mmCIF file as gemmi writes it, N, C-alpha and C atoms, coordinates in Angstrom:
data_model
loop_
_atom_site.group_PDB
_atom_site.id
_atom_site.type_symbol
_atom_site.label_atom_id
_atom_site.label_alt_id
_atom_site.label_comp_id
_atom_site.label_asym_id
_atom_site.label_entity_id
_atom_site.label_seq_id
_atom_site.pdbx_PDB_ins_code
_atom_site.Cartn_x
_atom_site.Cartn_y
_atom_site.Cartn_z
_atom_site.occupancy
_atom_site.B_iso_or_equiv
_atom_site.pdbx_formal_charge
_atom_site.auth_seq_id
_atom_site.auth_asym_id
_atom_site.pdbx_PDB_model_num
ATOM 1 N N . MET Axp A 1 ? 2.424 29.557 42.31 1 0 ? 1 A 1
ATOM 2 C CA . MET Axp A 1 ? 1.042 28.976 42.156 1 0 ? 1 A 1
ATOM 3 C C . MET Axp A 1 ? 0.552 29.551 41.474 1 0 ? 1 A 1
ATOM 4 N N . ASN Axp A 2 ? 0.675 31.182 41.483 1 0 ? 2 A 1
ATOM 5 C CA . ASN Axp A 2 ? -0.861 31.861 40.697 1 0 ? 2 A 1
ATOM 6 C C . ASN Axp A 2 ? -0.444 31.563 39.064 1 0 ? 2 A 1
ATOM 7 N N . ARG Axp A 3 ? 1.109 30.887 38.169 1 0 ? 3 A 1
ATOM 8 C CA . ARG Axp A 3 ? 1.045 30.37 36.719 1 0 ? 3 A 1
ATOM 9 C C . ARG Axp A 3 ? 0.038 29.276 36.98 1 0 ? 3 A 1
ATOM 10 N N . ARG Axp A 4 ? 0.39 28.517 37.954 1 0 ? 4 A 1
ATOM 11 C CA . ARG Axp A 4 ? 0.018 26.828 38.159 1 0 ? 4 A 1
ATOM 12 C C . ARG Axp A 4 ? -1.797 27.053 37.499 1 0 ? 4 A 1
ATOM 13 N N . ILE Axp A 5 ? -2.273 28.103 38.347 1 0 ? 5 A 1
ATOM 14 C CA . ILE Axp A 5 ? -3.613 27.839 38.714 1 0 ? 5 A 1
ATOM 15 C C . ILE Axp A 5 ? -4.171 28.841 37.231 1 0 ? 5 A 1
ATOM 16 N N . HIS Axp A 6 ? -3.236 29.432 36.463 1 0 ? 6 A 1
ATOM 17 C CA . HIS Axp A 6 ? -3.634 30.27 35.393 1 0 ? 6 A 1
ATOM 18 C C . HIS Axp A 6 ? -3.711 29.348 33.849 1 0 ? 6 A 1
ATOM 19 N N . LEU Axp A 7 ? -2.635 27.968 34.001 1 0 ? 7 A 1
ATOM 20 C CA . LEU Axp A 7 ? -2.922 27.055 33.547 1 0 ? 7 A 1
ATOM 21 C C . LEU Axp A 7 ? -3.575 26.201 33.473 1 0 ? 7 A 1
ATOM 22 N N . SER Axp A 8 ? -4.365 25.627 34.472 1 0 ? 8 A 1
ATOM 23 C CA . SER Axp A 8 ? -5.311 24.664 34.314 1 0 ? 8 A 1
ATOM 24 C C . SER Axp A 8 ? -6.343 25.381 34.143 1 0 ? 8 A 1
ATOM 25 N N . THR Axp A 9 ? -6.738 26.682 33.943 1 0 ? 9 A 1
ATOM 26 C CA . THR Axp A 9 ? -7.972 27.584 34.276 1 0 ? 9 A 1
ATOM 27 C C . THR Axp A 9 ? -7.79 27.133 32.308 1 0 ? 9 A 1
ATOM 28 N N . MET Axp A 10 ? -6.811 27.405 31.939 1 0 ? 10 A 1
ATOM 29 C CA . MET Axp A 10 ? -6.49 28.029 30.177 1 0 ? 10 A 1
ATOM 30 C C . MET Axp A 10 ? -7.461 26.766 30.163 1 0 ? 10 A 1
ATOM 31 N N . PHE Axp A 11 ? -6.733 25.333 30.715 1 0 ? 11 A 1
ATOM 32 C CA . PHE Axp A 11 ? -6.914 24.031 30.571 1 0 ? 11 A 1
ATOM 33 C C . PHE Axp A 11 ? -8.564 23.918 30.106 1 0 ? 11 A 1
ATOM 34 N N . ALA Axp A 12 ? -8.638 23.96 31.151 1 0 ? 12 A 1
ATOM 35 C CA . ALA Axp A 12 ? -10.34 23.632 31.917 1 0 ? 12 A 1
ATOM 36 C C . ALA Axp A 12 ? -10.789 24.305 31.121 1 0 ? 12 A 1
ATOM 37 N N . ALA Axp A 13 ? -10.777 25.607 30.304 1 0 ? 13 A 1
ATOM 38 C CA . ALA Axp A 13 ? -11.571 26.253 29.128 1 0 ? 13 A 1
ATOM 39 C C . ALA Axp A 13 ? -11.738 26.159 28.067 1 0 ? 13 A 1
ATOM 40 N N . LEU Axp A 14 ? -10.453 25.497 27.951 1 0 ? 14 A 1
ATOM 41 C CA . LEU Axp A 14 ? -9.782 24.646 26.166 1 0 ? 14 A 1
ATOM 42 C C . LEU Axp A 14 ? -11.23 23.547 26.116 1 0 ? 14 A 1
ATOM 43 N N . LEU Axp A 15 ? -10.959 22.35 27.242 1 0 ? 15 A 1
ATOM 44 C CA . LEU Axp A 15 ? -11.815 21.643 26.986 1 0 ? 15 A 1
ATOM 45 C C . LEU Axp A 15 ? -13.29 21.911 26.799 1 0 ? 15 A 1
ATOM 46 N N . LEU Axp A 16 ? -13.561 22.325 27.534 1 0 ? 16 A 1
ATOM 47 C CA . LEU Axp A 16 ? -14.903 22.534 27.115 1 0 ? 16 A 1
ATOM 48 C C . LEU Axp A 16 ? -15.208 23.654 26.076 1 0 ? 16 A 1
ATOM 49 N N . THR Axp A 17 ? -14.46 24.485 25.428 1 0 ? 17 A 1
ATOM 50 C CA . THR Axp A 17 ? -14.291 24.734 24.133 1 0 ? 17 A 1
ATOM 51 C C . THR Axp A 17 ? -14.254 23.148 23.268 1 0 ? 17 A 1
ATOM 52 N N . ALA Axp A 18 ? -13.718 22.436 23.592 1 0 ? 18 A 1
ATOM 53 C CA . ALA Axp A 18 ? -13.607 21.522 22.403 1 0 ? 18 A 1
ATOM 54 C C . ALA Axp A 18 ? -14.699 20.288 22.674 1 0 ? 18 A 1
ATOM 55 N N . ALA Axp A 19 ? -15.439 20.33 23.59 1 0 ? 19 A 1
ATOM 56 C CA . ALA Axp A 19 ? -16.094 19.112 24.502 1 0 ? 19 A 1
ATOM 57 C C . ALA Axp A 19 ? -17.198 18.957 22.995 1 0 ? 19 A 1
ATOM 58 N N . PRO Axp A 20 ? -17.711 19.794 22.892 1 0 ? 20 A 1
ATOM 59 C CA . PRO Axp A 20 ? -19.034 19.299 21.714 1 0 ? 20 A 1
ATOM 60 C C . PRO Axp A 20 ? -18.263 18.807 20.633 1 0 ? 20 A 1
ATOM 61 N N . ALA Axp A 21 ? -17.803 19.199 19.841 1 0 ? 21 A 1
ATOM 62 C CA . ALA Axp A 21 ? -16.378 18.858 18.529 1 0 ? 21 A 1
ATOM 63 C C . ALA Axp A 21 ? -16.393 17.724 18.868 1 0 ? 21 A 1
ATOM 64 N N . LEU Axp A 22 ? -15.712 17.158 20.205 1 0 ? 22 A 1
ATOM 65 C CA . LEU Axp A 22 ? -15.649 16.244 20.453 1 0 ? 22 A 1
ATOM 66 C C . LEU Axp A 22 ? -16.333 14.729 20.534 1 0 ? 22 A 1
ATOM 67 N N . GLY Axp A 23 ? -17.51 15.449 21.093 1 0 ? 23 A 1
ATOM 68 C CA . GLY Axp A 23 ? -18.811 14.357 21.175 1 0 ? 23 A 1
ATOM 69 C C . GLY Axp A 23 ? -19.132 14.328 19.997 1 0 ? 23 A 1
ATOM 70 N N . GLN Axp A 24 ? -19.354 14.931 18.863 1 0 ? 24 A 1
ATOM 71 C CA . GLN Axp A 24 ? -19.507 14.92 17.769 1 0 ? 24 A 1
ATOM 72 C C . GLN Axp A 24 ? -18.882 13.924 16.851 1 0 ? 24 A 1
ATOM 73 N N . ALA Axp A 25 ? -17.996 14.131 17.047 1 0 ? 25 A 1
ATOM 74 C CA . ALA Axp A 25 ? -16.822 13.057 16.434 1 0 ? 25 A 1
ATOM 75 C C . ALA Axp A 25 ? -16.634 11.583 16.641 1 0 ? 25 A 1
ATOM 76 N N . VAL Axp A 26 ? -16.725 11.391 17.728 1 0 ? 26 A 1
ATOM 77 C CA . VAL Axp A 26 ? -17.106 10.083 18.302 1 0 ? 26 A 1
ATOM 78 C C . VAL Axp A 26 ? -18.343 9.604 18.134 1 0 ? 26 A 1
ATOM 79 N N . GLY Axp A 27 ? -19.017 10.332 17.724 1 0 ? 27 A 1
ATOM 80 C CA . GLY Axp A 27 ? -20.567 9.734 17.422 1 0 ? 27 A 1
ATOM 81 C C . GLY Axp A 27 ? -20.661 9.227 16.098 1 0 ? 27 A 1
ATOM 82 N N . GLN Axp A 28 ? -19.789 10.17 15.157 1 0 ? 28 A 1
ATOM 83 C CA . GLN Axp A 28 ? -20.078 9.478 13.71 1 0 ? 28 A 1
ATOM 84 C C . GLN Axp A 28 ? -18.764 8.186 13.344 1 0 ? 28 A 1
ATOM 85 N N . LYS Axp A 29 ? -19.267 7.7 12.285 1 0 ? 29 A 1
ATOM 86 C CA . LYS Axp A 29 ? -18.875 6.565 11.671 1 0 ? 29 A 1
ATOM 87 C C . LYS Axp A 29 ? -17.554 6.956 10.703 1 0 ? 29 A 1
ATOM 88 N N . PHE Axp A 30 ? -16.718 6.408 10.77 1 0 ? 30 A 1
ATOM 89 C CA . PHE Axp A 30 ? -15.167 7.173 9.731 1 0 ? 30 A 1
ATOM 90 C C . PHE Axp A 30 ? -15.859 6.18 8.347 1 0 ? 30 A 1
ATOM 91 N N . THR Axp A 31 ? -15.323 7.042 7.611 1 0 ? 31 A 1
ATOM 92 C CA . THR Axp A 31 ? -15.828 6.492 5.795 1 0 ? 31 A 1
ATOM 93 C C . THR Axp A 31 ? -14.427 6.905 5.538 1 0 ? 31 A 1
ATOM 94 N N . PRO Axp A 32 ? -13.443 6.038 5.469 1 0 ? 32 A 1
ATOM 95 C CA . PRO Axp A 32 ? -12.352 6.442 3.691 1 0 ? 32 A 1
ATOM 96 C C . PRO Axp A 32 ? -12.744 6.735 2.926 1 0 ? 32 A 1
ATOM 97 N N . PRO Axp A 33 ? -11.586 8.117 2.066 1 0 ? 33 A 1
ATOM 98 C CA . PRO Axp A 33 ? -12.025 8.953 1.374 1 0 ? 33 A 1
ATOM 99 C C . PRO Axp A 33 ? -11.923 7.879 0.016 1 0 ? 33 A 1
ATOM 100 N N . VAL Axp A 34 ? -12.753 8.074 -1.236 1 0 ? 34 A 1
ATOM 101 C CA . VAL Axp A 34 ? -12.559 7.504 -2.047 1 0 ? 34 A 1
ATOM 102 C C . VAL Axp A 34 ? -11.245 7.519 -3.024 1 0 ? 34 A 1
ATOM 103 N N . SER Axp A 35 ? -10.798 6.073 -3.502 1 0 ? 35 A 1
ATOM 104 C CA . SER Axp A 35 ? -9.643 5.965 -3.838 1 0 ? 35 A 1
ATOM 105 C C . SER Axp A 35 ? -9.428 5.913 -5.523 1 0 ? 35 A 1
ATOM 106 N N . PRO Axp A 36 ? -7.989 6.504 -5.742 1 0 ? 36 A 1
ATOM 107 C CA . PRO Axp A 36 ? -7.854 6.201 -7.624 1 0 ? 36 A 1
ATOM 108 C C . PRO Axp A 36 ? -7.461 5.121 -7.552 1 0 ? 36 A 1
ATOM 109 N N . ARG Axp A 37 ? -6.624 4.237 -6.569 1 0 ? 37 A 1
ATOM 110 C CA . ARG Axp A 37 ? -6.206 3.116 -6.296 1 0 ? 37 A 1
ATOM 111 C C . ARG Axp A 37 ? -6.925 2.094 -7.121 1 0 ? 37 A 1
ATOM 112 N N . MET Axp A 38 ? -6.276 1.133 -8.002 1 0 ? 38 A 1
ATOM 113 C CA . MET Axp A 38 ? -7.096 -0.291 -8.816 1 0 ? 38 A 1
ATOM 114 C C . MET Axp A 38 ? -5.928 -1.448 -8.141 1 0 ? 38 A 1
ATOM 115 N N . ALA Axp A 39 ? -6.706 -2.509 -8.641 1 0 ? 39 A 1
ATOM 116 C CA . ALA Axp A 39 ? -6.141 -3.709 -8.003 1 0 ? 39 A 1
ATOM 117 C C . ALA Axp A 39 ? -5.499 -4.414 -9.595 1 0 ? 39 A 1
ATOM 118 N N . PHE Axp A 40 ? -4.028 -4.517 -9.412 1 0 ? 40 A 1
ATOM 119 C CA . PHE Axp A 40 ? -3.868 -4.997 -10.823 1 0 ? 40 A 1
ATOM 120 C C . PHE Axp A 40 ? -3.41 -6.67 -10.718 1 0 ? 40 A 1
ATOM 121 N N . ASN Axp A 41 ? -3.812 -7.673 -10.88 1 0 ? 41 A 1
ATOM 122 C CA . ASN Axp A 41 ? -2.62 -9.084 -10.69 1 0 ? 41 A 1
ATOM 123 C C . ASN Axp A 41 ? -2.203 -9.392 -11.892 1 0 ? 41 A 1
ATOM 124 N N . PHE Axp A 42 ? -0.836 -9.106 -11.355 1 0 ? 42 A 1
ATOM 125 C CA . PHE Axp A 42 ? 0.345 -9.352 -12.656 1 0 ? 42 A 1
ATOM 126 C C . PHE Axp A 42 ? 0.955 -10.741 -12.268 1 0 ? 42 A 1
ATOM 127 N N . ASN Axp A 43 ? 0.506 -11.135 -11.717 1 0 ? 43 A 1
ATOM 128 C CA . ASN Axp A 43 ? 0.603 -12.247 -11.438 1 0 ? 43 A 1
ATOM 129 C C . ASN Axp A 43 ? 0.598 -14.028 -12.29 1 0 ? 43 A 1
ATOM 130 N N . SER Axp A 44 ? 0.271 -13.544 -13.709 1 0 ? 44 A 1
ATOM 131 C CA . SER Axp A 44 ? 0.228 -14.596 -14.113 1 0 ? 44 A 1
ATOM 132 C C . SER Axp A 44 ? 0.668 -14.318 -15.664 1 0 ? 44 A 1
ATOM 133 N N . ASP Axp A 45 ? 0.655 -15.452 -16.302 1 0 ? 45 A 1
ATOM 134 C CA . ASP Axp A 45 ? 1.731 -15.872 -17.467 1 0 ? 45 A 1
ATOM 135 C C . ASP Axp A 45 ? 2.921 -15.587 -17.573 1 0 ? 45 A 1
ATOM 136 N N . TRP Axp A 46 ? 3.819 -15.869 -16.207 1 0 ? 46 A 1
ATOM 137 C CA . TRP Axp A 46 ? 5.365 -15.628 -16.307 1 0 ? 46 A 1
ATOM 138 C C . TRP Axp A 46 ? 5.902 -17.019 -16.537 1 0 ? 46 A 1
ATOM 139 N N . LYS Axp A 47 ? 6.631 -16.813 -17.245 1 0 ? 47 A 1
ATOM 140 C CA . LYS Axp A 47 ? 7.315 -18.204 -17.766 1 0 ? 47 A 1
ATOM 141 C C . LYS Axp A 47 ? 9.049 -17.976 -17.363 1 0 ? 47 A 1
ATOM 142 N N . PHE Axp A 48 ? 9.74 -19.695 -17.132 1 0 ? 48 A 1
ATOM 143 C CA . PHE Axp A 48 ? 11.38 -19.618 -16.292 1 0 ? 48 A 1
ATOM 144 C C . PHE Axp A 48 ? 11.742 -20.282 -17.341 1 0 ? 48 A 1
ATOM 145 N N . ILE Axp A 49 ? 13.139 -20.042 -17.633 1 0 ? 49 A 1
ATOM 146 C CA . ILE Axp A 49 ? 14.179 -21.248 -17.702 1 0 ? 49 A 1
ATOM 147 C C . ILE Axp A 49 ? 15.638 -20.779 -17.55 1 0 ? 49 A 1
ATOM 148 N N . ARG Axp A 50 ? 15.898 -21.755 -17.055 1 0 ? 50 A 1
ATOM 149 C CA . ARG Axp A 50 ? 16.938 -21.887 -16.211 1 0 ? 50 A 1
ATOM 150 C C . ARG Axp A 50 ? 18.166 -21.783 -17.133 1 0 ? 50 A 1
ATOM 151 N N . GLN Axp A 51 ? 19.034 -20.922 -17.041 1 0 ? 51 A 1
ATOM 152 C CA . GLN Axp A 51 ? 19.973 -20.446 -17.832 1 0 ? 51 A 1
ATOM 153 C C . GLN Axp A 51 ? 21.496 -21.179 -17.386 1 0 ? 51 A 1
ATOM 154 N N . ALA Axp A 52 ? 22.564 -21.934 -18.468 1 0 ? 52 A 1
ATOM 155 C CA . ALA Axp A 52 ? 23.604 -22.039 -18.104 1 0 ? 52 A 1
ATOM 156 C C . ALA Axp A 52 ? 24.982 -20.923 -16.96 1 0 ? 52 A 1
ATOM 157 N N . LYS Axp A 53 ? 25.007 -19.515 -17.411 1 0 ? 53 A 1
ATOM 158 C CA . LYS Axp A 53 ? 25.697 -18.829 -16.989 1 0 ? 53 A 1
ATOM 159 C C . LYS Axp A 53 ? 24.934 -17.194 -16.921 1 0 ? 53 A 1
ATOM 160 N N . VAL Axp A 54 ? 24.994 -16.461 -15.864 1 0 ? 54 A 1
ATOM 161 C CA . VAL Axp A 54 ? 24.211 -15.018 -16.266 1 0 ? 54 A 1
ATOM 162 C C . VAL Axp A 54 ? 25.085 -14.708 -16.995 1 0 ? 54 A 1
ATOM 163 N N . GLY Axp A 55 ? 24.059 -13.859 -18.05 1 0 ? 55 A 1
ATOM 164 C CA . GLY Axp A 55 ? 24.339 -13.216 -19.274 1 0 ? 55 A 1
ATOM 165 C C . GLY Axp A 55 ? 23.826 -14.101 -20.412 1 0 ? 55 A 1
ATOM 166 N N . ASP Axp A 56 ? 23.693 -15.222 -20.093 1 0 ? 56 A 1
ATOM 167 C CA . ASP Axp A 56 ? 23.679 -16.089 -21.903 1 0 ? 56 A 1
ATOM 168 C C . ASP Axp A 56 ? 21.799 -15.538 -22.222 1 0 ? 56 A 1
ATOM 169 N N . GLN Axp A 57 ? 21.881 -15.2 -23.485 1 0 ? 57 A 1
ATOM 170 C CA . GLN Axp A 57 ? 20.571 -15.162 -24.232 1 0 ? 57 A 1
ATOM 171 C C . GLN Axp A 57 ? 20.303 -16.152 -24.867 1 0 ? 57 A 1
ATOM 172 N N . LEU Axp A 58 ? 19 -16.527 -24.805 1 0 ? 58 A 1
ATOM 173 C CA . LEU Axp A 58 ? 18.859 -17.309 -26.427 1 0 ? 58 A 1
ATOM 174 C C . LEU Axp A 58 ? 18.532 -16.089 -27.19 1 0 ? 58 A 1
ATOM 175 N N . PRO Axp A 59 ? 18.833 -16.914 -28.542 1 0 ? 59 A 1
ATOM 176 C CA . PRO Axp A 59 ? 18.436 -16.121 -30.057 1 0 ? 59 A 1
ATOM 177 C C . PRO Axp A 59 ? 16.995 -15.607 -29.854 1 0 ? 59 A 1
ATOM 178 N N . GLY Axp A 60 ? 16.783 -14.46 -30.287 1 0 ? 60 A 1
ATOM 179 C CA . GLY Axp A 60 ? 14.992 -14.417 -30.769 1 0 ? 60 A 1
ATOM 180 C C . GLY Axp A 60 ? 14.047 -14.351 -29.46 1 0 ? 60 A 1
ATOM 181 N N . PHE Axp A 61 ? 14.664 -14.374 -28.258 1 0 ? 61 A 1
ATOM 182 C CA . PHE Axp A 61 ? 13.634 -14.684 -27.503 1 0 ? 61 A 1
ATOM 183 C C . PHE Axp A 61 ? 12.531 -13.436 -26.773 1 0 ? 61 A 1
ATOM 184 N N . PHE Axp A 62 ? 13.028 -12.004 -27.198 1 0 ? 62 A 1
ATOM 185 C CA . PHE Axp A 62 ? 12.517 -10.782 -27.236 1 0 ? 62 A 1
ATOM 186 C C . PHE Axp A 62 ? 11.081 -10.761 -28.771 1 0 ? 62 A 1
ATOM 187 N N . ALA Axp A 63 ? 11.216 -11.768 -29.499 1 0 ? 63 A 1
ATOM 188 C CA . ALA Axp A 63 ? 10.098 -11.339 -30.658 1 0 ? 63 A 1
ATOM 189 C C . ALA Axp A 63 ? 8.799 -12.392 -30.353 1 0 ? 63 A 1
ATOM 190 N N . PRO Axp A 64 ? 7.934 -11.597 -31.148 1 0 ? 64 A 1
ATOM 191 C CA . PRO Axp A 64 ? 6.657 -12.435 -30.358 1 0 ? 64 A 1
ATOM 192 C C . PRO Axp A 64 ? 6.31 -13.736 -30.416 1 0 ? 64 A 1
ATOM 193 N N . ALA Axp A 65 ? 6.734 -14.028 -31.504 1 0 ? 65 A 1
ATOM 194 C CA . ALA Axp A 65 ? 6.484 -15.369 -32.018 1 0 ? 65 A 1
ATOM 195 C C . ALA Axp A 65 ? 7.231 -16.528 -31.389 1 0 ? 65 A 1
ATOM 196 N N . PHE Axp A 66 ? 8.088 -15.968 -30.628 1 0 ? 66 A 1
ATOM 197 C CA . PHE Axp A 66 ? 9.522 -17.291 -30.141 1 0 ? 66 A 1
ATOM 198 C C . PHE Axp A 66 ? 8.425 -18.313 -29.158 1 0 ? 66 A 1
ATOM 199 N N . ASP Axp A 67 ? 8.926 -19.664 -29.581 1 0 ? 67 A 1
ATOM 200 C CA . ASP Axp A 67 ? 8.414 -20.556 -28.817 1 0 ? 67 A 1
ATOM 201 C C . ASP Axp A 67 ? 9.134 -20.907 -27.153 1 0 ? 67 A 1
ATOM 202 N N . ASP Axp A 68 ? 7.433 -20.38 -26.462 1 0 ? 68 A 1
ATOM 203 C CA . ASP Axp A 68 ? 8.077 -20.261 -25.395 1 0 ? 68 A 1
ATOM 204 C C . ASP Axp A 68 ? 7.646 -22.266 -24.136 1 0 ? 68 A 1
ATOM 205 N N . SER Axp A 69 ? 7.424 -22.741 -24.622 1 0 ? 69 A 1
ATOM 206 C CA . SER Axp A 69 ? 6.099 -23.657 -24.611 1 0 ? 69 A 1
ATOM 207 C C . SER Axp A 69 ? 7.724 -24.603 -23.845 1 0 ? 69 A 1
ATOM 208 N N . PRO Axp A 70 ? 8.323 -25.192 -23.962 1 0 ? 70 A 1
ATOM 209 C CA . PRO Axp A 70 ? 9.126 -25.385 -23.252 1 0 ? 70 A 1
ATOM 210 C C . PRO Axp A 70 ? 9.771 -25.073 -21.756 1 0 ? 70 A 1
ATOM 211 N N . TRP Axp A 71 ? 9.234 -23.567 -21.82 1 0 ? 71 A 1
ATOM 212 C CA . TRP Axp A 71 ? 9.424 -23.198 -20.44 1 0 ? 71 A 1
ATOM 213 C C . TRP Axp A 71 ? 8.521 -23.539 -18.91 1 0 ? 71 A 1
ATOM 214 N N . ALA Axp A 72 ? 9.254 -23.261 -17.792 1 0 ? 72 A 1
ATOM 215 C CA . ALA Axp A 72 ? 7.888 -23.3 -16.773 1 0 ? 72 A 1
ATOM 216 C C . ALA Axp A 72 ? 7.278 -22.418 -16.598 1 0 ? 72 A 1
ATOM 217 N N . ASN Axp A 73 ? 5.702 -22.698 -16.789 1 0 ? 73 A 1
ATOM 218 C CA . ASN Axp A 73 ? 5.36 -21.64 -15.822 1 0 ? 73 A 1
ATOM 219 C C . ASN Axp A 73 ? 5.647 -21.238 -14.682 1 0 ? 73 A 1
ATOM 220 N N . VAL Axp A 74 ? 5.744 -20.016 -14.179 1 0 ? 74 A 1
ATOM 221 C CA . VAL Axp A 74 ? 5.82 -19.773 -12.554 1 0 ? 74 A 1
ATOM 222 C C . VAL Axp A 74 ? 4.864 -18.718 -12.287 1 0 ? 74 A 1
ATOM 223 N N . SER Axp A 75 ? 4.936 -18.649 -10.652 1 0 ? 75 A 1
ATOM 224 C CA . SER Axp A 75 ? 3.993 -17.174 -9.739 1 0 ? 75 A 1
ATOM 225 C C . SER Axp A 75 ? 4.872 -16.404 -9.706 1 0 ? 75 A 1
ATOM 226 N N . LEU Axp A 76 ? 5.214 -15.635 -9.447 1 0 ? 76 A 1
ATOM 227 C CA . LEU Axp A 76 ? 5.583 -14.554 -8.348 1 0 ? 76 A 1
ATOM 228 C C . LEU Axp A 76 ? 5.306 -14.53 -6.844 1 0 ? 76 A 1
ATOM 229 N N . PRO Axp A 77 ? 5.95 -14.298 -6.421 1 0 ? 77 A 1
ATOM 230 C CA . PRO Axp A 77 ? 7.827 -14.457 -6.48 1 0 ? 77 A 1
ATOM 231 C C . PRO Axp A 77 ? 8.412 -15.695 -6.736 1 0 ? 77 A 1
ATOM 232 N N . HIS Axp A 78 ? 9.163 -15.684 -7.128 1 0 ? 78 A 1
ATOM 233 C CA . HIS Axp A 78 ? 10.101 -16.819 -7.693 1 0 ? 78 A 1
ATOM 234 C C . HIS Axp A 78 ? 11.427 -17.14 -7.141 1 0 ? 78 A 1
ATOM 235 N N . THR Axp A 79 ? 11.822 -18.234 -6.779 1 0 ? 79 A 1
ATOM 236 C CA . THR Axp A 79 ? 13.128 -17.971 -7.061 1 0 ? 79 A 1
ATOM 237 C C . THR Axp A 79 ? 14.559 -18.058 -7.835 1 0 ? 79 A 1
């Protein structure tokens, strides 16, 4: 019984000590911290062509001058 009274007294003292700080925190509006993240839309200029088999490659497809005009324009995600 004595221990229960002691714990409740300590809890009450803790609440009385923390109450002013809790009251100030409740009255303030939360402002999120500034983030270094940037939004970048990578969903443009994707091309798609169906290959006959997995692993088939078109010769020269990696060259900047490669003609991909017959390829379909797609957005991501794409099936």
